[in-house]
RODO-2510 file (C-alpha; in nm, 4 decimals, decimal comma):
residues 117
     n   res          X          Y          Z
     1     m     9,6056    10,4825    12,0757
     2     t     9,4183    10,2934    11,8061
     3     a     9,0829    10,1206    11,8178
     4     a     8,9662     9,8471    11,5841
     5     l     8,6281     9,8567    11,4141
     6     e     8,4503     9,5228    11,4443
     7     i     8,1392     9,4527    11,2383
     8     a     7,8878     9,1803    11,3209
     9     v     7,8032     8,9786    11,0105
    10     q     7,6003     8,6663    10,9567
    11     d     7,7281     8,5386    10,6240
    12     a     8,0122     8,5558    10,3706
    13     a     7,8440     8,8380    10,1778
    14     g     7,8269     9,0483    10,4934
    15     a     8,1919     8,9725    10,5679
    16     r     8,2986     9,0818    10,2197
    17     a     8,0907     9,4017    10,2442
    18     a     8,2297     9,4887    10,5886
    19     i     8,5919     9,4323    10,4842
    20     a     8,5508     9,6258    10,1597
    21     a     8,3974     9,9211    10,3467
    22     g     8,6763     9,9459    10,6056
    23     g     8,5950     9,7082    10,8918
    24     d     8,9008     9,5791    11,0803
    25     r     8,7520     9,2700    11,2432
    26     l     8,4454     9,0528    11,2002
    27     e     8,2152     8,8876    11,4503
    28     l     8,0238     8,6015    11,2960
    29     c     7,6740     8,5992    11,4443
    30     q     7,3275     8,4738    11,3863
    31     a     7,0009     8,6444    11,4734
    32     l     7,1269     9,0001    11,4258
    33     a     6,7662     9,1213    11,4440
    34     v     6,7678     9,0355    11,8157
    35     g     7,1195     9,1637    11,8819
    36     g     7,3222     8,8686    11,7576
    37     i     7,4333     8,5497    11,9262
    38     t     7,7943     8,5688    12,0483
    39     p     8,0386     8,3105    12,1881
    40     s     8,0037     8,1703    12,5374
    41     i     8,2263     8,2952    12,8218
    42     a     8,4095     7,9591    12,8184
    43     l     8,5184     8,0157    12,4604
    44     i     8,6140     8,3770    12,5283
    45     a     8,8212     8,2732    12,8323
    46     r     9,0557     8,0745    12,6061
    47     g     9,1847     8,3890    12,4321
    48     e     9,3268     8,7290    12,5131
    49     l     9,0873     8,9658    12,6882
    50     q     9,0039     9,2863    12,5062
    51     i     8,7625     9,5595    12,6068
    52     m     8,5112     9,6272    12,3335
    53     a     8,2307     9,8807    12,3385
    54     g     7,9102     9,7456    12,1884
    55     g     7,5354     9,7592    12,2180
    56     g     7,3495    10,0590    12,0837
    57     i     7,6615    10,2109    11,9288
    58     r     7,5901    10,4880    11,6798
    59     v     7,8486    10,6165    11,4335
    60     v     7,8330    10,9663    11,5872
    61     d     7,9269    10,8197    11,9278
    62     i     8,2483    10,6512    11,8113
    63     p     8,4988    10,9321    11,8912
    64     a     8,3697    10,9661    12,2486
    65     i     8,3675    10,5886    12,2978
    66     v     8,7233    10,5488    12,1657
    67     a     8,8328    10,8269    12,4018
    68     t     8,7391    10,6023    12,6970
    69     g     9,0285    10,3687    12,6096
    70     v     8,8448    10,0685    12,4646
    71     d     9,0366     9,8275    12,2411
    72     a     8,7579     9,8019    11,9842
    73     v     8,4204     9,9406    11,8855
    74     h     8,1436     9,7007    11,7832
    75     l     7,8326     9,7716    11,5814
    76     s     7,6252     9,5500    11,3590
    77     a     7,5861     9,7953    11,0670
    78     r     7,2778     9,5973    10,9809
    79     t     7,0079     9,6914    10,7366
    80     l     6,6968     9,5196    10,6088
    81     a     6,7215     9,3928    10,2495
    82     g     6,4872     9,2063    10,0218
    83     t     6,1716     9,3707    10,1501
    84     d     6,0322     9,3608     9,7970
    85     v     6,0330     8,9794     9,8038
    86     p     5,7388     8,7950     9,9637
    87     a     5,8184     8,6054    10,2822
    88     g     5,7096     8,2770    10,1301
    89     p     5,4427     8,0213    10,2069
    90     g     5,5346     8,0041    10,5752
    91     g     5,4463     8,3688    10,6294
    92     g     5,6479     8,6089    10,8407
    93     s     5,7855     8,9465    10,7546
    94     a     5,9486     9,0139    10,4206
    95     g     6,3193     9,0849    10,4016
    96     h     6,6368     8,9665    10,5681
    97     d     6,9305     9,1194    10,7530
    98     a     7,2276     9,2397    10,5508
    99     t     7,5440     9,4373    10,6266
   100     d     7,5178     9,8040    10,5229
   101     p     7,8499     9,9086    10,3621
   102     q     7,7681    10,2787    10,4075
   103     q     7,7339    10,2339    10,7842
   104     v     8,0615    10,0404    10,7953
   105     a     8,2403    10,3114    10,5941
   106     a     8,1032    10,5863    10,8210
   107     a     8,2082    10,3909    11,1316
   108     a     8,5556    10,3275    10,9846
   109     a     8,5896    10,6999    10,9186
   110     g     8,4814    10,7674    11,2782
   111     v     8,7484    10,5348    11,4159
   112     a     9,0136    10,6704    11,1766
   113     g     8,9316    11,0239    11,2874
   114     t     9,0336    10,9338    11,6436
   115     l     9,3778    10,7973    11,5521
   116     n     9,5509    11,1361    11,5443
   117     g     9,3687    11,2746    11,8463
***
């Protein structure tokens, strides 16, 4: 059995980082800080159904999750970047979401470690 590692990204830079670090699939989202915005059920119904574990996934949990028989594991691998830059004249918190290549690499290693099990 194999499981794919899907990484939620919100821009091209995140996609490049996730692919370079070992992600198998990408989910293009917005608003990762609130969990990401994903496609509607109508859009999903047009394609093949896969079972994907997601929501609160930690790298250390991946082997146990894959053992349940899911087709894919989903985590955002998100980190906060740019906290040293002021938020701007509109206020708000400094920083923005970015994809953390180290988290993606650790998750990819977690999935790969289940392939021979």
